[in-house]
Backbone as JSON, one array per atom type, in Angstrom:
{
  "sequence": "MNEHINVTEMKLMQVSTATLTTVLFKRGLKNIFLQGLNRLRPGSNMVGPAYTLRYIPAREDLDILDSFADRNNAQRKGVEECPSGAVFVIDARGDASAASAGCILAARLQSRGCRGVVTDGGFRDTPEIAGLSMPSYHARPSAPTNLTKHHAIAINDPIACGGVSVFPGDIIVGDNEGVVCIPQHMANEVAEEAAEMTVFEDFVMEMVQLGASTFGLYPPTDPSTMDRFKTWRKEKGR",
  "N": [[-19.31, -109.32, 10.64], [-21.48, -106.83, 11.44], [-20.98, -103.42, 10.87], [-22.75, -101.43, 11.32], [-25.0, -99.74, 13.56], [-27.36, -101.65, 15.19], [-30.83, -102.37, 16.14], [-30.87, -103.5, 18.71], [-28.36, -102.7, 19.72], [-28.73, -99.94, 19.68], [-30.63, -99.63, 21.71], [-29.11, -100.5, 23.88], [-27.27, -98.51, 24.01], [-28.51, -96.6, 25.46], [-28.93, -97.34, 28.07], [-27.96, -98.06, 31.48], [-25.05, -99.64, 32.96], [-25.64, -100.48, 35.5], [-28.41, -100.95, 35.44], [-28.4, -103.02, 33.57], [-27.01, -105.04, 34.96], [-28.92, -105.73, 36.85], [-31.04, -106.7, 35.25], [-29.77, -108.91, 34.12], [-29.18, -110.33, 36.44], [-31.75, -111.16, 37.19], [-32.02, -113.17, 35.41], [-30.38, -115.05, 36.38], [-27.66, -114.57, 36.17], [-24.85, -113.57, 37.74], [-22.2, -112.78, 37.69], [-21.13, -110.71, 35.75], [-20.2, -108.19, 35.5], [-17.36, -106.46, 34.78], [-14.66, -106.44, 36.88], [-12.84, -103.87, 38.61], [-12.17, -102.0, 36.63], [-11.53, -98.87, 34.99], [-12.77, -96.03, 33.28], [-11.1, -94.11, 30.86], [-11.89, -91.6, 29.92], [-14.87, -89.83, 30.46], [-17.98, -90.38, 28.72], [-20.32, -91.15, 26.06], [-22.19, -94.27, 25.88], [-20.44, -97.35, 25.29], [-20.8, -99.88, 22.97], [-20.75, -103.1, 21.6], [-19.87, -106.19, 19.85], [-17.7, -108.61, 21.34], [-14.27, -108.85, 20.55], [-11.44, -110.69, 21.02], [-8.3, -110.72, 22.83], [-5.77, -112.67, 24.2], [-3.46, -112.85, 26.83], [-0.59, -114.57, 28.16], [1.8, -115.22, 30.81], [4.88, -113.5, 30.19], [7.83, -114.72, 28.45], [11.3, -114.74, 28.51], [12.91, -115.52, 26.32], [11.24, -115.39, 24.19], [9.76, -113.02, 24.19], [10.8, -110.42, 23.0], [11.97, -107.29, 21.61], [12.18, -107.57, 18.84], [10.15, -109.31, 18.26], [7.88, -107.9, 17.62], [8.03, -107.43, 14.94], [7.1, -109.63, 13.73], [4.55, -110.76, 11.75], [2.68, -112.5, 12.65], [2.5, -112.06, 15.31], [0.42, -112.1, 18.02], [-0.76, -109.92, 19.32], [-0.36, -107.7, 17.55], [-1.46, -108.78, 15.22], [-4.08, -109.19, 16.04], [-4.96, -106.56, 16.43], [-4.85, -105.62, 13.79], [-6.74, -107.21, 12.59], [-9.1, -106.91, 13.92], [-12.56, -106.61, 13.68], [-14.52, -103.98, 12.22], [-16.73, -102.2, 14.29], [-16.55, -103.84, 16.48], [-15.71, -104.52, 19.97], [-12.61, -104.4, 21.42], [-11.26, -106.68, 23.52], [-9.13, -107.39, 26.15], [-7.42, -109.93, 27.78], [-5.48, -109.68, 30.4], [-4.81, -111.05, 32.61], [-5.35, -109.67, 34.89], [-3.11, -108.24, 35.52], [-1.52, -105.34, 35.88], [1.03, -104.41, 35.8], [2.52, -104.1, 33.58], [2.04, -102.68, 30.33], [-0.97, -103.31, 28.5], [-1.44, -102.34, 25.99], [-0.66, -99.48, 23.89], [-0.9, -95.99, 22.86], [-0.57, -95.91, 20.06], [-1.44, -98.39, 19.03], [-4.04, -98.3, 20.01], [-5.01, -96.08, 18.61], [-4.89, -97.13, 16.05], [-6.8, -99.16, 16.22], [-9.07, -97.55, 16.59], [-9.12, -96.25, 14.1], [-9.81, -98.35, 12.5], [-12.43, -98.68, 13.03], [-13.16, -99.72, 15.45], [-15.17, -100.08, 18.35], [-14.41, -99.71, 20.96], [-11.93, -100.26, 23.57], [-10.83, -102.62, 25.94], [-9.27, -103.65, 28.91], [-8.14, -105.77, 31.58], [-5.77, -105.17, 32.59], [-3.25, -102.7, 32.32], [-2.92, -99.55, 30.5], [-0.42, -97.9, 28.5], [0.72, -94.57, 27.68], [-1.53, -93.12, 28.46], [-2.66, -90.44, 28.59], [-2.8, -89.74, 25.88], [-4.4, -91.82, 24.83], [-6.74, -91.29, 26.19], [-7.47, -89.03, 24.85], [-8.52, -89.91, 22.48], [-11.45, -90.54, 20.45], [-12.6, -92.97, 20.8], [-13.93, -95.08, 23.29], [-12.2, -96.23, 26.25], [-11.06, -98.62, 28.62], [-9.41, -99.54, 31.6], [-7.31, -100.97, 34.23], [-5.36, -99.4, 35.53], [-2.91, -96.8, 34.83], [0.08, -97.82, 33.1], [3.32, -97.77, 32.33], [5.45, -99.56, 31.38], [6.5, -101.62, 28.6], [4.42, -104.14, 27.08], [5.85, -106.47, 26.69], [7.43, -107.0, 28.88], [5.94, -108.34, 30.75], [3.82, -109.7, 29.51], [2.78, -112.21, 27.21], [1.47, -112.36, 24.12], [-0.9, -114.6, 23.1], [-3.23, -115.63, 21.88], [-5.98, -114.88, 19.69], [-9.37, -113.87, 19.53], [-10.45, -115.99, 21.04], [-12.18, -117.63, 23.78], [-11.95, -115.77, 26.81], [-10.81, -114.52, 30.05], [-11.71, -111.56, 31.66], [-11.34, -109.03, 33.92], [-12.3, -110.79, 35.81], [-14.45, -112.01, 34.62], [-16.01, -114.27, 32.38], [-15.54, -114.02, 28.95], [-16.77, -114.48, 25.83], [-16.03, -114.67, 22.35], [-17.98, -112.47, 20.41], [-19.89, -112.07, 22.38], [-21.87, -109.44, 23.82], [-20.56, -106.38, 24.6], [-20.93, -103.85, 26.91], [-20.27, -100.62, 27.89], [-20.31, -97.97, 30.26], [-20.05, -94.85, 32.04], [-19.59, -95.89, 34.48], [-18.66, -98.49, 34.36], [-18.07, -101.78, 32.88], [-20.03, -104.22, 31.25], [-20.63, -107.62, 30.39], [-22.67, -109.17, 28.12], [-24.15, -112.24, 27.47], [-24.18, -113.43, 24.17], [-26.45, -114.73, 23.1], [-28.62, -113.85, 24.53], [-28.83, -111.16, 24.21], [-30.71, -109.54, 22.8], [-33.19, -109.77, 24.21], [-32.42, -108.91, 26.73], [-31.64, -106.27, 26.2], [-34.1, -105.17, 25.44], [-35.66, -105.45, 27.81], [-34.08, -103.95, 29.57], [-34.25, -101.42, 28.46], [-36.97, -100.85, 28.85], [-37.03, -100.95, 31.64], [-35.45, -98.77, 32.22], [-37.03, -96.6, 31.41], [-39.1, -96.8, 33.31], [-37.63, -96.41, 35.67], [-36.78, -93.8, 35.3], [-39.2, -92.49, 35.58], [-39.72, -93.14, 38.28], [-37.56, -91.81, 39.52], [-38.24, -89.14, 38.97], [-40.61, -88.92, 40.44], [-39.66, -89.34, 43.06], [-37.96, -87.16, 43.34], [-39.87, -85.25, 43.46], [-40.83, -85.64, 45.94], [-42.02, -88.08, 46.64], [-42.47, -91.13, 48.48], [-40.42, -94.09, 48.51], [-41.66, -96.45, 49.17], [-43.96, -98.71, 47.95], [-43.66, -97.58, 45.53], [-41.19, -98.21, 44.42], [-39.97, -101.21, 44.67], [-42.91, -101.39, 42.47], [-45.29, -101.92, 44.32], [-47.65, -100.83, 45.15], [-50.79, -100.72, 43.75], [-51.65, -98.41, 42.41], [-49.4, -97.24, 41.43], [-48.52, -98.19, 38.92], [-50.57, -97.29, 37.34], [-50.23, -94.53, 37.53], [-47.74, -94.41, 36.35], [-48.29, -95.2, 33.7], [-49.84, -93.03, 32.88], [-47.95, -90.94, 33.15], [-46.05, -91.82, 31.32], [-47.42, -91.61, 28.91], [-47.8, -88.87, 28.82], [-45.18, -88.02, 28.59], [-44.46, -89.07, 26.21], [-43.16, -91.53, 25.97]],
  "CA": [[-19.79, -108.51, 11.76], [-22.04, -105.61, 10.86], [-20.46, -102.22, 11.5], [-23.82, -100.48, 11.56], [-25.72, -99.89, 14.82], [-28.66, -102.3, 15.02], [-31.82, -101.93, 17.11], [-30.43, -103.92, 20.04], [-27.26, -101.83, 20.12], [-29.29, -98.61, 19.95], [-31.23, -99.68, 23.04], [-28.05, -100.63, 24.87], [-26.59, -97.21, 24.1], [-29.31, -95.69, 26.29], [-29.16, -97.91, 29.4], [-26.78, -98.08, 32.33], [-24.56, -100.97, 33.35], [-26.35, -100.85, 36.73], [-29.67, -101.56, 35.02], [-28.1, -104.29, 32.92], [-26.68, -106.07, 35.95], [-30.18, -106.18, 37.46], [-31.75, -107.51, 34.26], [-29.06, -110.18, 34.01], [-29.37, -111.03, 37.71], [-33.07, -111.8, 37.12], [-31.85, -114.37, 34.59], [-29.47, -115.95, 37.07], [-26.27, -114.24, 35.91], [-24.36, -112.69, 38.8], [-20.81, -112.37, 37.46], [-21.07, -110.18, 34.38], [-19.62, -106.85, 35.58], [-15.91, -106.6, 34.8], [-14.23, -105.79, 38.1], [-11.6, -103.12, 38.72], [-11.86, -101.22, 35.44], [-11.84, -97.45, 35.0], [-12.82, -95.41, 31.96], [-10.12, -93.04, 30.78], [-12.57, -90.32, 29.74], [-16.32, -90.01, 30.42], [-18.61, -90.16, 27.42], [-21.51, -91.95, 25.78], [-21.99, -95.7, 26.05], [-19.71, -98.19, 24.35], [-21.55, -101.11, 22.72], [-20.3, -103.87, 20.45], [-19.5, -107.58, 20.11], [-16.33, -108.78, 21.8], [-13.19, -109.47, 19.8], [-10.59, -110.86, 22.18], [-6.86, -111.01, 22.83], [-5.39, -113.3, 25.47], [-2.06, -112.87, 27.22], [-0.06, -115.43, 29.21], [3.03, -114.57, 31.28], [5.98, -113.37, 29.22], [9.02, -115.55, 28.59], [12.36, -113.87, 28.03], [13.47, -115.92, 25.03], [10.24, -115.14, 23.15], [9.19, -111.67, 24.23], [11.85, -109.44, 22.73], [11.47, -106.22, 20.74], [12.08, -108.06, 17.46], [8.91, -110.09, 18.06], [6.85, -107.04, 17.05], [8.14, -107.47, 13.48], [6.45, -110.85, 13.27], [3.15, -110.47, 11.39], [1.83, -113.42, 13.39], [2.41, -111.62, 16.7], [-1.02, -112.1, 18.26], [-1.22, -108.57, 19.65], [-0.42, -106.89, 16.34], [-2.4, -109.42, 14.31], [-5.42, -108.92, 16.55], [-5.29, -105.15, 16.14], [-5.06, -105.46, 12.35], [-7.88, -108.02, 12.13], [-10.32, -106.61, 14.68], [-13.58, -106.11, 12.76], [-15.2, -102.72, 12.49], [-17.94, -102.36, 15.1], [-16.29, -104.69, 17.63], [-14.99, -104.02, 21.13], [-11.39, -105.19, 21.59], [-11.21, -107.02, 24.93], [-7.83, -108.0, 26.41], [-7.19, -110.69, 29.01], [-4.12, -109.46, 30.9], [-4.71, -111.79, 33.87], [-5.44, -108.72, 35.99], [-1.76, -107.75, 35.81], [-1.33, -104.0, 35.32], [2.41, -103.98, 36.01], [3.02, -103.77, 32.24], [0.94, -102.21, 29.49], [-1.64, -104.2, 27.55], [-1.31, -101.67, 24.7], [-0.4, -98.05, 23.99], [-1.74, -95.1, 22.06], [-0.48, -96.19, 18.62], [-2.35, -99.5, 18.73], [-5.4, -97.84, 20.26], [-5.39, -95.23, 17.48], [-5.12, -98.02, 14.9], [-8.12, -99.77, 16.43], [-10.09, -96.53, 16.3], [-9.18, -96.02, 12.65], [-10.44, -99.52, 11.89], [-13.84, -98.69, 13.37], [-13.38, -100.39, 16.73], [-16.07, -99.3, 19.21], [-13.8, -99.48, 22.26], [-10.89, -101.22, 23.96], [-11.0, -102.94, 27.35], [-8.31, -104.58, 29.47], [-8.07, -105.82, 33.05], [-4.43, -104.71, 32.93], [-3.08, -101.26, 32.2], [-2.48, -98.95, 29.25], [0.58, -96.85, 28.52], [0.29, -93.41, 26.88], [-2.94, -92.91, 28.79], [-3.21, -89.13, 28.19], [-3.11, -89.77, 24.44], [-5.55, -92.7, 24.63], [-7.91, -90.56, 26.68], [-7.82, -88.03, 23.86], [-9.2, -90.52, 21.34], [-12.91, -90.57, 20.56], [-12.98, -94.34, 21.14], [-13.87, -95.35, 24.73], [-11.18, -97.18, 26.69], [-11.17, -99.0, 30.03], [-8.3, -100.32, 32.1], [-7.22, -100.96, 35.69], [-4.57, -98.22, 35.91], [-1.83, -96.54, 33.89], [1.26, -98.66, 33.24], [4.24, -97.38, 31.25], [6.33, -100.57, 30.79], [6.0, -102.35, 27.44], [3.77, -105.41, 27.39], [6.8, -107.58, 26.6], [8.05, -107.28, 30.17], [5.08, -109.22, 31.56], [2.76, -110.38, 28.77], [3.02, -112.87, 25.92], [0.19, -112.47, 23.38], [-0.94, -116.01, 22.7], [-4.39, -116.04, 21.1], [-6.99, -113.88, 19.38], [-10.75, -114.3, 19.34], [-10.76, -117.17, 21.83], [-12.76, -117.26, 25.07], [-10.98, -115.22, 27.75], [-11.3, -113.92, 31.28], [-11.33, -110.16, 31.77], [-11.98, -108.49, 35.11], [-12.95, -111.88, 36.52], [-15.66, -112.4, 33.9], [-15.82, -115.02, 31.14], [-15.96, -113.29, 27.76], [-16.68, -115.28, 24.62], [-16.13, -113.85, 21.13], [-19.35, -112.21, 19.99], [-20.68, -111.53, 23.49], [-22.06, -108.01, 23.67], [-19.89, -105.62, 25.64], [-21.52, -102.53, 27.12], [-19.57, -99.81, 28.88], [-20.74, -96.6, 30.5], [-19.07, -94.15, 32.86], [-19.41, -96.63, 35.72], [-17.9, -99.72, 34.13], [-18.3, -102.6, 31.69], [-20.82, -105.44, 31.43], [-20.62, -108.59, 29.29], [-23.97, -109.83, 27.93], [-24.08, -113.38, 26.57], [-24.7, -113.06, 22.85], [-27.75, -115.32, 22.78], [-29.71, -113.18, 25.23], [-28.65, -109.71, 24.1], [-31.92, -108.86, 22.35], [-34.19, -109.7, 25.27], [-31.85, -108.08, 27.8], [-31.72, -104.88, 25.76], [-35.51, -104.77, 25.48], [-36.09, -105.28, 29.2], [-33.32, -102.85, 30.18], [-34.81, -100.17, 27.94], [-38.24, -100.64, 29.55], [-36.72, -100.65, 33.04], [-34.91, -97.41, 32.28], [-38.17, -95.67, 31.36], [-39.78, -96.84, 34.61], [-36.76, -95.81, 36.68], [-36.84, -92.35, 35.09], [-40.46, -92.09, 36.22], [-39.52, -93.24, 39.73], [-36.67, -90.73, 39.94], [-38.98, -87.89, 38.96], [-41.54, -88.93, 41.57], [-38.87, -89.19, 44.29], [-37.5, -85.77, 43.39], [-41.04, -84.44, 43.81], [-41.15, -85.88, 47.34], [-42.7, -89.35, 46.86], [-41.78, -92.2, 49.2], [-40.13, -95.26, 47.66], [-42.56, -97.54, 49.51], [-45.05, -98.88, 47.0], [-43.26, -96.99, 44.25], [-40.01, -98.9, 43.88], [-40.75, -101.74, 43.55], [-44.27, -100.84, 42.38], [-46.25, -102.8, 44.98], [-48.92, -100.11, 45.23], [-51.44, -100.83, 42.43], [-51.81, -97.11, 41.75], [-48.12, -96.81, 40.87], [-48.45, -98.48, 37.49], [-51.52, -96.4, 36.67], [-49.56, -93.23, 37.43], [-46.66, -94.57, 35.39], [-48.87, -95.2, 32.36], [-50.21, -91.65, 32.58], [-46.69, -90.21, 32.98], [-45.4, -92.26, 30.07], [-48.18, -91.05, 27.81], [-47.51, -87.44, 28.8], [-43.77, -87.82, 28.16], [-44.25, -89.66, 24.88], [-42.18, -92.6, 26.08]],
  "C": [[-20.22, -107.15, 11.23], [-21.53, -104.39, 11.61], [-21.55, -101.23, 11.84], [-24.5, -100.78, 12.9], [-27.07, -100.53, 14.54], [-29.59, -101.87, 16.16], [-31.4, -102.29, 18.52], [-29.33, -103.01, 20.55], [-27.75, -100.43, 20.44], [-29.93, -98.57, 21.34], [-30.16, -99.73, 24.12], [-27.25, -99.34, 25.02], [-27.27, -96.29, 25.11], [-29.53, -96.21, 27.7], [-27.86, -97.98, 30.17], [-26.32, -99.51, 32.6], [-25.25, -101.43, 34.64], [-27.68, -101.53, 36.39], [-29.43, -102.92, 34.38], [-27.75, -105.38, 33.91], [-27.93, -106.6, 36.64], [-30.95, -107.08, 36.51], [-31.08, -108.88, 34.13], [-29.17, -111.0, 35.29], [-30.71, -111.77, 37.74], [-33.03, -113.06, 36.29], [-30.82, -115.33, 35.16], [-27.99, -115.65, 36.87], [-25.79, -113.18, 36.9], [-22.98, -112.12, 38.51], [-20.62, -111.91, 36.03], [-20.54, -108.74, 34.34], [-18.12, -106.99, 35.74], [-15.33, -105.76, 35.94], [-12.92, -105.01, 37.93], [-11.23, -102.26, 37.55], [-12.3, -99.77, 35.59], [-11.82, -96.91, 33.57], [-11.86, -94.22, 31.93], [-10.77, -91.67, 30.63], [-14.07, -90.56, 29.69], [-16.87, -89.72, 29.02], [-19.84, -91.03, 27.28], [-21.17, -93.44, 25.88], [-21.15, -96.3, 24.93], [-20.49, -99.5, 24.2], [-20.98, -101.81, 21.49], [-19.96, -105.29, 20.83], [-18.02, -107.69, 20.46], [-15.45, -109.43, 20.74], [-12.01, -109.51, 20.77], [-9.12, -111.1, 21.86], [-6.53, -111.58, 24.2], [-3.88, -113.28, 25.65], [-1.79, -114.0, 28.22], [1.21, -114.75, 29.71], [4.13, -114.59, 30.24], [7.09, -114.38, 29.52], [10.16, -114.87, 27.85], [12.91, -114.24, 26.66], [12.52, -115.63, 23.87], [9.85, -113.67, 23.06], [10.31, -110.63, 24.21], [11.31, -108.42, 21.73], [11.31, -106.69, 19.3], [10.79, -108.83, 17.2], [7.8, -109.23, 17.47], [6.9, -107.03, 15.52], [7.45, -108.67, 12.88], [4.97, -110.56, 12.98], [2.17, -111.43, 12.06], [1.81, -113.11, 14.88], [0.93, -111.39, 17.02], [-1.55, -110.72, 18.62], [-1.4, -107.74, 18.39], [-1.42, -107.47, 15.33], [-3.85, -109.14, 14.73], [-5.87, -107.51, 16.24], [-5.62, -104.98, 14.66], [-6.26, -106.24, 11.82], [-9.16, -107.75, 12.89], [-11.37, -106.01, 13.76], [-14.14, -104.75, 13.18], [-16.48, -103.01, 13.28], [-17.74, -103.21, 16.34], [-15.71, -103.9, 18.78], [-13.81, -104.95, 21.37], [-11.18, -105.42, 23.08], [-9.95, -107.85, 25.2], [-7.81, -108.67, 27.78], [-5.73, -110.52, 29.4], [-3.91, -110.12, 32.25], [-4.79, -110.86, 35.08], [-4.11, -108.11, 36.38], [-1.53, -106.41, 35.1], [0.09, -103.5, 35.53], [3.14, -103.73, 34.69], [1.82, -103.46, 31.37], [0.34, -103.35, 28.66], [-1.51, -103.67, 26.13], [-1.01, -100.2, 24.96], [-1.21, -97.27, 22.98], [-1.7, -95.42, 20.57], [-1.44, -97.32, 18.25], [-3.8, -99.09, 18.97], [-5.89, -96.96, 19.11], [-5.66, -96.06, 16.23], [-6.48, -98.71, 15.03], [-9.23, -98.78, 16.13], [-10.24, -96.32, 14.8], [-9.84, -97.17, 11.91], [-11.93, -99.62, 12.25], [-14.17, -99.43, 14.64], [-14.22, -99.49, 17.63], [-15.46, -98.98, 20.57], [-12.75, -100.53, 22.54], [-10.92, -101.36, 25.48], [-9.9, -103.9, 27.78], [-8.43, -104.61, 30.99], [-6.65, -105.58, 33.52], [-4.36, -103.21, 32.82], [-2.75, -100.83, 30.79], [-1.29, -98.03, 29.51], [0.08, -95.73, 27.61], [-1.16, -93.03, 27.19], [-3.46, -91.5, 28.47], [-3.61, -89.1, 26.72], [-4.31, -90.67, 24.15], [-6.83, -92.02, 25.09], [-8.38, -89.51, 25.69], [-8.5, -88.58, 22.62], [-10.71, -90.46, 21.54], [-13.42, -91.95, 20.97], [-12.89, -94.56, 22.65], [-12.79, -96.38, 25.06], [-11.28, -97.37, 28.19], [-9.95, -99.82, 30.41], [-8.29, -100.24, 33.62], [-6.48, -99.72, 36.18], [-3.5, -97.99, 34.87], [-0.62, -97.42, 34.18], [2.19, -98.4, 32.06], [5.05, -98.51, 30.63], [5.68, -101.29, 29.59], [5.4, -103.69, 27.85], [4.75, -106.57, 27.45], [7.43, -107.92, 27.94], [7.24, -108.26, 31.0], [4.12, -110.09, 30.76], [3.25, -111.0, 27.47], [1.66, -113.03, 25.25], [0.11, -113.84, 22.74], [-2.11, -116.36, 21.79], [-5.33, -114.87, 20.85], [-8.32, -114.56, 19.1], [-11.03, -115.7, 19.88], [-11.51, -116.72, 23.09], [-11.66, -116.8, 26.03], [-11.65, -114.92, 29.08], [-10.83, -112.49, 31.3], [-12.08, -109.57, 32.97], [-12.75, -109.54, 35.89], [-14.21, -112.41, 35.86], [-15.28, -113.2, 32.65], [-16.37, -114.23, 29.97], [-15.71, -114.19, 26.55], [-16.76, -114.36, 23.4], [-17.58, -113.7, 20.7], [-20.27, -111.81, 21.12], [-20.78, -110.02, 23.34], [-21.5, -107.28, 24.88], [-20.51, -104.23, 25.71], [-20.73, -101.81, 28.2], [-20.22, -98.45, 29.02], [-19.71, -95.94, 31.4], [-18.83, -94.82, 34.2], [-18.56, -97.88, 35.53], [-18.37, -100.47, 32.9], [-19.04, -103.88, 32.07], [-20.68, -106.3, 30.18], [-21.96, -109.3, 29.24], [-23.79, -111.03, 27.02], [-24.81, -113.09, 25.26], [-26.12, -113.54, 22.63], [-28.91, -114.63, 23.5], [-29.66, -111.66, 25.1], [-29.94, -108.99, 23.72], [-32.93, -108.69, 23.48], [-33.7, -108.84, 26.44], [-31.95, -106.6, 27.44], [-33.15, -104.36, 25.85], [-35.96, -104.52, 26.91], [-35.38, -104.11, 29.86], [-33.86, -101.5, 29.72], [-36.12, -99.84, 28.65], [-37.99, -100.27, 31.01], [-36.21, -99.23, 33.19], [-36.02, -96.37, 32.24], [-38.86, -95.62, 32.72], [-38.93, -96.16, 35.69], [-36.67, -94.28, 36.52], [-38.1, -91.76, 35.72], [-40.29, -92.07, 37.74], [-38.65, -92.09, 40.23], [-37.4, -89.39, 39.98], [-39.94, -87.81, 40.13], [-40.81, -88.71, 42.89], [-38.39, -87.75, 44.44], [-38.64, -84.81, 43.73], [-41.53, -84.72, 45.23], [-41.81, -87.2, 47.64], [-41.83, -90.31, 47.66], [-41.49, -93.35, 48.23], [-41.04, -96.44, 47.98], [-43.75, -97.58, 48.56], [-44.74, -98.36, 45.61], [-42.16, -97.81, 43.6], [-39.55, -99.96, 44.86], [-42.22, -101.3, 43.61], [-45.34, -101.76, 42.98], [-47.61, -102.15, 45.19], [-49.57, -100.15, 43.86], [-51.56, -99.51, 41.68], [-50.53, -96.65, 41.06], [-48.09, -97.02, 39.36], [-49.45, -97.64, 36.71], [-50.9, -95.02, 36.48], [-48.42, -93.28, 36.4], [-47.19, -94.52, 33.96], [-49.27, -93.77, 31.94], [-48.97, -90.8, 32.29], [-46.05, -90.54, 31.65], [-46.09, -91.67, 28.85], [-47.88, -89.56, 27.68], [-46.13, -87.14, 28.27], [-43.49, -88.36, 26.76], [-43.21, -90.78, 24.87], [-42.86, -93.97, 26.18]]
}
């Protein structure tokens, strides 16, 4: 997995999840926005291929503090093996009554070059995680250790997160509104269309702020709209 930003990722860094949901909707994908997640601290976009961790409900004879010493513990193993450039995505079954991870593991992911961490559960140590440069998304703060509710069972398998199917390698994009999962095989074309749509929507916003009606402008059903857009784009160098 290449740690360097490629052209597709650069384009996705500049588009919103709102735009991406529209582009994906045009391709028949309706359930690609991870529901119920909040970003701990606003910032620039998070983009990277998914590397996953899946939890099942905890069982008292297995999920004890000593289990963290096991190098095969899926949570700890996943953190230590997450490739640079990936987004660490955790399936917590939507259960935020115990933490999916805390600041030490999040800091370790950041030091390994992880682009972000996402869970449909909760994080503990949220003030410290919010202080990291790595973006993080969760449902709500949750202080209890993961062992009280979660058993880490698998890494880099298909998971569900926020009600969305996430396969390893799918492209995860997060902005200050939320997180979208783009199927890996269509990431290039989605990024290209989203980038073009963003330019047009910037034009539309400027026209609306100058007093233009949305009729005929958005969508551009008035033939003159695209002519004005081409002129605007040339003037703006976009």
